[in-house]
C-alpha positions as CSV (number, residue, x, y, z in Angstrom):
1,X,0.0,0.0,0.0
2,X,1.0,3.6,0.4
3,X,2.6,3.0,3.8
4,X,6.3,3.3,3.9
5,X,9.1,2.1,6.3
6,X,8.3,-1.7,6.6
7,X,11.8,-2.6,7.0
8,X,12.4,0.1,9.7
9,X,9.3,-0.9,11.7
10,X,9.7,-4.6,11.3
11,X,13.3,-4.2,12.5
12,X,12.8,-2.0,15.6
13,X,12.5,-4.6,18.2
14,X,15.3,-6.7,16.6
15,X,17.6,-3.7,16.9
16,X,16.5,-3.1,20.5
17,X,16.9,-6.7,21.5
18,X,20.4,-6.9,19.9
19,X,21.4,-3.7,21.8
20,X,22.2,-1.9,18.5
21,X,21.5,1.4,20.2
22,X,22.6,3.9,17.5
23,X,20.6,2.1,14.7
24,X,17.5,1.9,17.1
25,X,17.7,5.6,17.9
26,X,17.9,6.4,14.2
27,X,14.9,4.1,13.4
28,X,12.9,5.7,16.4
29,X,13.6,9.1,15.0
30,X,12.3,8.0,11.6
31,X,9.2,6.8,13.1
32,X,8.6,10.1,15.1
33,X,9.4,12.4,12.2
34,X,8.8,10.6,8.8
35,X,6.3,7.9,9.4
36,X,3.2,9.1,7.7
37,X,0.0,7.2,8.2
38,X,-2.2,9.6,6.1
39,X,-1.5,7.9,2.8
40,X,-3.7,7.0,-0.1
41,X,-3.2,3.5,-1.4
42,X,-4.1,-0.1,-1.0
43,X,-2.7,-2.0,1.9
44,X,-3.1,-5.7,3.1
45,X,-5.0,-5.8,6.4
46,X,-2.9,-8.8,7.4
47,X,0.5,-7.4,6.5
48,X,-0.2,-4.0,8.1
49,X,-1.3,-5.8,11.3
50,X,1.6,-8.3,11.6
51,X,4.4,-6.1,10.4
52,X,3.5,-2.5,11.4
53,X,1.2,-2.9,14.4
54,X,2.9,-5.9,15.7
55,X,6.3,-4.1,15.3
56,X,5.1,-0.9,17.0
57,X,3.3,-2.7,19.8
58,X,6.4,-5.0,20.6
59,X,8.7,-2.0,20.6
60,X,6.4,0.0,22.9
61,X,6.3,-3.0,25.4
62,X,10.0,-3.3,25.3
63,X,10.8,0.4,25.6
64,X,7.8,2.0,27.2
65,X,8.1,4.9,24.6
66,X,4.7,6.4,23.9
67,X,5.4,7.3,20.2
68,X,5.3,3.5,19.3
69,X,1.9,3.0,21.3
70,X,0.2,6.1,19.6
71,X,1.3,5.2,16.1
72,X,0.0,1.6,16.7
73,X,-3.4,2.8,17.8
74,X,-3.8,5.4,15.1
75,X,-3.0,2.7,12.5
76,X,-5.3,0.3,14.3
77,X,-8.2,2.7,13.8
78,X,-7.6,2.8,10.1
79,X,-8.1,-0.9,9.8
80,X,-11.5,-1.0,11.3
81,X,-13.6,-0.4,8.1
82,X,-12.4,-3.7,6.7
83,X,-14.7,-5.4,9.2
84,X,-17.8,-3.8,7.8
85,X,-19.1,-7.0,6.2
86,X,-22.3,-8.9,6.7
87,X,-20.5,-11.6,8.8
88,X,-17.9,-9.4,10.5
89,X,-15.1,-11.5,8.8
90,X,-12.9,-8.7,7.3
91,X,-12.0,-8.2,3.8
92,X,-8.4,-8.5,2.9
93,X,-7.5,-5.2,1.4
94,X,-8.0,-1.7,2.8
95,X,-7.5,1.8,1.5
96,X,-5.8,3.6,4.4
97,X,-6.5,7.1,2.8
98,X,-9.5,9.2,3.1
99,X,-12.1,8.2,0.5
100,X,-14.4,10.8,-1.0
101,X,-17.3,11.8,1.4
102,X,-20.9,10.9,0.8
103,X,-23.1,13.9,0.9
104,X,-25.0,12.9,4.0
105,X,-22.1,11.3,6.0
106,X,-19.0,12.7,7.5
107,X,-15.7,11.8,5.9
108,X,-15.2,8.0,5.9
109,X,-11.9,6.3,6.1
110,X,-11.3,3.5,4.0
111,X,-13.1,1.2,1.5
112,X,-12.2,-2.5,1.7
113,X,-12.3,-5.2,-0.8
114,X,-11.1,-8.7,-1.2
115,X,-7.9,-9.7,-3.1
116,X,-8.5,-10.1,-6.7
117,X,-6.8,-13.5,-6.8
118,X,-8.6,-15.0,-3.7
119,X,-11.2,-17.4,-4.7
120,X,-14.4,-15.6,-5.6
121,X,-14.1,-12.5,-3.4
122,X,-13.4,-14.6,-0.4
123,X,-11.3,-13.8,2.7
124,X,-8.3,-15.9,3.6
125,X,-8.1,-18.0,6.7
126,X,-4.6,-16.9,7.7
127,X,-5.5,-13.3,7.1
128,X,-8.6,-12.9,9.2
129,X,-7.4,-15.5,11.6
130,X,-4.2,-13.6,12.4
131,X,-5.4,-10.5,14.1
132,X,-6.3,-11.6,17.6
133,X,-3.1,-11.2,19.5
134,X,-2.5,-7.6,18.2
135,X,-6.1,-6.4,18.4
136,X,-6.3,-7.6,22.1
137,X,-3.4,-5.4,22.9
138,X,-4.9,-2.5,20.9
139,X,-7.9,-2.7,23.1
140,X,-5.9,-3.1,26.3
141,X,-3.8,0.0,25.5
142,X,-6.6,2.2,24.3
143,X,-9.2,1.1,26.7
144,X,-11.5,0.6,23.6
145,X,-13.0,-2.8,23.3
146,X,-13.8,-2.4,19.6
147,X,-10.5,-3.9,18.5
148,X,-10.9,-7.1,20.6
149,X,-14.6,-7.3,19.6
150,X,-13.8,-7.0,15.8
151,X,-11.0,-9.7,15.9
152,X,-13.2,-12.1,17.7
153,X,-16.5,-11.7,16.1
154,X,-19.2,-10.2,18.3
155,X,-20.4,-12.6,20.9
156,X,-21.2,-12.5,24.7
157,X,-18.4,-13.0,27.1
158,X,-14.7,-12.4,26.7
159,X,-13.3,-12.1,23.2
160,X,-12.0,-15.2,21.4
161,X,-10.3,-15.8,18.1
162,X,-12.5,-15.5,14.9
163,X,-15.2,-17.1,16.9
164,X,-18.8,-17.2,16.0
165,X,-18.6,-17.8,12.3
166,X,-16.0,-20.4,12.6
167,X,-17.4,-22.3,15.3
168,X,-20.8,-22.6,13.4
169,X,-19.6,-23.5,10.0
170,X,-19.2,-27.1,9.0
171,X,-15.5,-28.2,8.8
172,X,-14.9,-30.9,6.3
173,X,-13.2,-33.7,8.4
174,X,-12.6,-31.2,11.2
175,X,-10.3,-29.3,8.8
176,X,-10.4,-25.5,8.1
177,X,-10.3,-24.6,4.4
178,X,-8.3,-21.5,3.3
179,X,-11.1,-19.4,1.8
180,X,-14.2,-18.2,3.5
181,X,-16.8,-15.8,2.1
182,X,-17.1,-12.6,4.3
183,X,-20.6,-12.3,3.0
184,X,-22.1,-15.7,3.6
185,X,-19.7,-17.1,6.2
186,X,-19.3,-20.3,4.3
187,X,-16.2,-21.9,2.7
188,X,-15.6,-21.0,-0.9
189,X,-13.6,-24.0,-1.7
190,X,-11.9,-26.9,0.0
191,X,-8.2,-26.3,0.0
192,X,-6.5,-27.0,3.3
193,X,-3.0,-25.9,3.9
194,X,-0.8,-25.5,7.1
195,X,1.5,-23.6,4.8
196,X,0.6,-20.2,3.0
197,X,-3.1,-19.2,3.3
198,X,-3.7,-21.2,6.4
199,X,-0.6,-21.3,8.6
200,X,-0.9,-18.4,11.1
201,X,-4.7,-19.2,11.8
202,X,-3.6,-22.3,13.7
203,X,-0.6,-20.5,15.3
204,X,-2.8,-17.7,16.7
205,X,-5.2,-20.2,18.4
206,X,-2.5,-21.7,20.7
207,X,-0.9,-18.3,21.1
208,X,-4.2,-16.7,22.0
209,X,-4.5,-19.3,24.7
210,X,-0.9,-18.7,26.0
211,X,-1.2,-14.9,25.8
212,X,-4.5,-15.1,27.9
213,X,-2.4,-16.8,30.6
214,X,-4.1,-19.9,29.6
215,X,-7.6,-18.7,30.3
216,X,-9.0,-18.6,26.7
217,X,-10.2,-22.2,26.8
218,X,-12.1,-21.9,23.6
219,X,-9.1,-21.0,21.6
220,X,-7.2,-23.9,23.2
221,X,-10.1,-26.3,22.2
222,X,-10.1,-25.1,18.7
223,X,-6.4,-25.6,18.5
224,X,-6.5,-29.2,19.9
225,X,-9.5,-30.2,17.6
226,X,-7.7,-28.7,14.5
227,X,-4.3,-30.4,15.4
228,X,-6.1,-33.6,15.8
229,X,-7.7,-33.4,12.3
230,X,-4.4,-32.4,10.8
231,X,-2.8,-35.4,12.5
232,X,-5.5,-37.7,11.3
233,X,-5.6,-36.4,7.6
234,X,-2.6,-34.5,6.7
235,X,0.4,-36.0,8.5
236,X,2.3,-38.5,6.4
237,X,5.5,-40.4,6.4
238,X,7.5,-40.7,3.2
239,X,9.1,-44.0,2.0
240,X,12.4,-42.6,3.3
241,X,10.9,-42.1,6.8
242,X,10.4,-38.3,6.7
243,X,7.3,-36.9,8.5
244,X,5.6,-34.1,6.6
245,X,2.2,-32.3,6.4
246,X,0.5,-32.7,3.1
247,X,-2.0,-30.2,1.6
248,X,-5.5,-31.2,1.1
249,X,-7.6,-30.3,-2.1
250,X,-11.2,-31.4,-1.7
251,X,-10.2,-34.7,-0.3
252,X,-7.2,-35.3,-2.6
253,X,-3.7,-35.0,-0.9
254,X,-0.9,-33.0,-2.5
255,X,2.3,-34.4,-1.1
256,X,4.2,-31.2,-0.8
257,X,5.1,-28.9,1.9
258,X,5.9,-25.3,1.7
259,X,8.6,-23.5,3.5
260,X,5.9,-21.5,5.3
261,X,4.5,-24.7,6.7
262,X,7.9,-25.3,8.5
263,X,6.9,-23.0,11.4
264,X,4.6,-25.9,12.4
265,X,7.4,-27.8,14.2
266,X,7.8,-24.9,16.6
267,X,4.1,-24.4,17.0
268,X,3.4,-28.0,17.8
269,X,6.2,-28.1,20.3
270,X,4.8,-24.9,22.0
271,X,1.5,-26.5,22.2
272,X,2.9,-29.8,23.3
273,X,4.4,-28.1,26.4
274,X,1.0,-27.7,27.8
275,X,-0.8,-30.8,26.5
276,X,-2.1,-33.7,28.6
277,X,0.6,-36.3,29.3
278,X,-0.1,-38.8,26.5
279,X,-0.5,-36.1,23.8
280,X,2.5,-34.2,25.1
281,X,5.0,-36.8,24.2
282,X,3.4,-37.6,20.9
283,X,3.2,-34.0,20.0
284,X,6.8,-33.3,20.9
285,X,7.9,-36.3,18.8
286,X,5.8,-35.0,15.9
287,X,7.3,-31.4,16.3
288,X,10.8,-32.9,16.3
289,X,10.1,-35.1,13.2
290,X,8.6,-32.2,11.2
291,X,11.5,-29.8,12.2
292,X,13.9,-32.5,11.1
293,X,12.1,-32.9,7.7
294,X,12.5,-29.1,7.2
295,X,16.1,-29.4,8.1
296,X,16.5,-32.1,5.4
297,X,15.1,-29.7,2.8
298,X,18.1,-27.4,3.7
299,X,20.6,-30.2,4.0
300,X,19.7,-31.6,0.6
301,X,20.4,-28.4,-1.4
302,X,23.7,-27.3,-2.7
303,X,23.6,-23.9,-0.8
304,X,22.4,-25.6,2.4
305,X,19.2,-23.3,2.3
306,X,15.8,-24.7,1.6
307,X,13.5,-24.1,-1.2
308,X,10.0,-22.3,-1.2
309,X,8.3,-25.8,-1.5
310,X,9.5,-29.3,-1.4
311,X,7.8,-32.6,-2.5
312,X,7.5,-36.2,-1.6
313,X,6.8,-37.9,-4.9
314,X,8.3,-39.4,-7.9
315,X,11.2,-40.7,-5.9
316,X,12.5,-37.4,-4.7
317,X,12.1,-36.4,-1.0
318,X,12.3,-33.0,0.7
319,X,13.4,-31.5,-2.6
320,X,11.7,-29.0,-4.9
321,X,10.9,-30.8,-8.1
322,X,9.7,-27.7,-10.0
323,X,11.7,-24.8,-11.1
324,X,9.3,-22.3,-9.8
325,X,9.7,-23.6,-6.2
326,X,13.5,-23.5,-6.0
327,X,14.0,-20.1,-4.7
328,X,14.7,-19.0,-1.2
329,X,13.6,-15.5,-0.2
330,X,15.3,-15.3,3.3
331,X,12.4,-17.0,5.0
332,X,12.5,-17.5,8.8
333,X,10.2,-20.5,9.4
334,X,12.8,-23.2,9.6
335,X,15.0,-21.2,12.0
336,X,11.9,-20.3,14.0
337,X,11.3,-24.0,14.6
338,X,14.9,-24.6,15.6
339,X,14.5,-21.7,18.2
340,X,11.4,-23.3,19.8
341,X,12.8,-26.8,19.8
342,X,16.0,-25.6,21.3
343,X,14.3,-23.7,24.1
344,X,12.0,-26.7,24.9
345,X,14.5,-29.6,24.6
346,X,17.9,-28.1,24.7
347,X,19.1,-30.7,22.1
348,X,22.3,-29.1,20.8
349,X,21.5,-30.3,17.2
350,X,19.1,-27.3,16.8
351,X,22.1,-24.9,17.4
352,X,24.2,-26.7,15.1
353,X,21.5,-26.5,12.4
354,X,21.0,-22.8,13.1
355,X,24.6,-22.2,12.6
356,X,24.6,-24.0,9.2
357,X,22.0,-21.5,8.2
358,X,24.0,-18.6,9.4
359,X,27.0,-19.8,7.3
360,X,24.8,-20.3,4.2
361,X,23.3,-17.0,4.6
362,X,26.7,-15.3,4.8
363,X,28.0,-17.3,1.8
364,X,25.1,-17.1,-0.6
365,X,22.9,-14.3,0.4
366,X,25.1,-11.5,1.7
367,X,25.6,-8.6,-0.8
368,X,27.0,-5.2,-0.6
369,X,23.9,-3.5,0.7
370,X,22.5,-6.2,3.0
371,X,21.1,-9.7,2.2
372,X,19.3,-10.9,-1.0
373,X,17.1,-13.9,-1.7
374,X,18.4,-16.4,-4.3
375,X,16.5,-17.8,-7.3
376,X,17.8,-21.5,-7.1
377,X,19.0,-23.2,-3.9
378,X,20.4,-26.2,-5.9
379,X,23.2,-24.2,-7.5
380,X,26.3,-23.0,-5.6
381,X,26.4,-20.0,-7.9
382,X,23.0,-18.6,-7.2
383,X,21.5,-15.6,-8.8
384,X,20.3,-12.9,-6.4
385,X,16.8,-11.7,-6.5
386,X,18.0,-8.2,-5.3
387,X,15.3,-8.1,-2.6
388,X,15.7,-8.1,1.2
389,X,12.3,-8.8,2.6
390,X,11.5,-7.0,5.9
391,X,10.7,-10.3,7.6
392,X,14.4,-11.1,7.2
393,X,15.2,-8.5,10.0
394,X,12.1,-9.1,12.0
395,X,12.1,-12.9,12.1
396,X,15.1,-14.7,10.5
397,X,17.7,-12.7,12.3
398,X,15.7,-12.4,15.6
399,X,15.1,-16.1,15.8
400,X,18.8,-17.0,15.0
401,X,19.9,-14.5,17.6
402,X,17.6,-15.9,20.2
403,X,18.6,-19.5,19.4
404,X,22.0,-18.6,20.7
405,X,20.8,-16.4,23.6
406,X,20.1,-17.6,27.2
407,X,16.3,-18.7,27.6
408,X,15.6,-15.6,29.7
409,X,16.1,-13.3,26.7
410,X,12.4,-13.0,25.8
411,X,11.3,-15.9,27.8
412,X,8.5,-18.0,26.5
413,X,7.1,-17.8,30.0
414,X,6.5,-14.1,29.6
415,X,6.2,-13.3,25.8
416,X,4.3,-14.7,22.8
417,X,5.7,-13.9,19.3
418,X,3.3,-12.7,16.7
419,X,3.5,-14.4,13.4
420,X,6.1,-11.8,12.4
421,X,8.2,-12.5,15.5
422,X,7.3,-9.4,17.3
423,X,7.1,-10.3,21.0
424,X,3.8,-9.4,23.0
425,X,3.6,-9.8,26.7
426,X,1.6,-12.7,28.2
427,X,-1.2,-11.2,30.1
428,X,-0.5,-12.2,33.6
429,X,-3.5,-10.1,34.8
430,X,-7.3,-10.6,34.2
431,X,-7.8,-8.2,31.3
432,X,-11.1,-8.7,29.6
433,X,-12.1,-6.5,26.6
């Protein structure tokens, strides 16, 4: 959209945690003086929330500096028109600028619409399901319950994740498809993925429960039920003994796993910590197996970096078989899982694996002005794509840094990371919107 400075805002908390004080001050000054929220242009509700609002909230909680809080709240207000749909399920795109006024109404912010490529004007599971953590904090800091209510769908009692619509709608085999109509509240088609389009919906269920200090039992139940359906229908073992999570298209399995799905090892480990005894061990084993498969996708490439997606068919395992899936854009999900598995098991292999990534990034991705994605992980003379995604600073470098820190640096007892690795405090009090 028209918003600028994604890299600056995504990197704020990383700079602070790494004690890069001069760079942090420079970034803070940019936020104070140059970060303009009154821009015209399309923006993704999801990206603005996880990168900008998440980054500003986390930096406010780490530093206590008011500028970050006020910018987060101002931006949060601009996202609210996206929720003006018959179901309360938001549309994916918002215009942040002021649209023309209607004669009989005061000036309105924003119009919202759905992504042109999303199935038949539908909203995307991972997008409308990844607002809850940030919006609860916006309500807490502003004293205005509207944010928590919007992210939870109106219902009596304390706010919950996308709530009412999702609990009522029929779920095929207990699974959540990726596309839902914001008009009718029913699924638009039956594609299920733990990778892109679905991923952070599941993550925010378990994290909503953790952030509520384990009080949001509905989020926990939704997570447990979803994971059970995933285990039953999507978790597979390859001929070579690798555990992976397949995608589901109207009942037919697609035996591929995206790099984005590799966050699930960390998520399942985090959830296992708090599961009943029998489940706990099973889930820790599953988390370790998935993380190991994702490591294999790195180990089997010439650069020791993993492809965008890898398959388990036609005799090849944990490798990209299509040219269009061989690229690496500095994604964090694999090292994210290494960090969680290290913190929860202290098995040294996770630090070894993390260090392999550090060396590979230095060797293949470092360029004069920063780091760049590469177009093909299977060649040792890769072509750079000349892009440094903001999540590289927000997530990839932060998770690698935390992997080698003591456990009390952003302890998992006190912080929950949003899906862009921005730490939000666990609510050890009884806040209810």
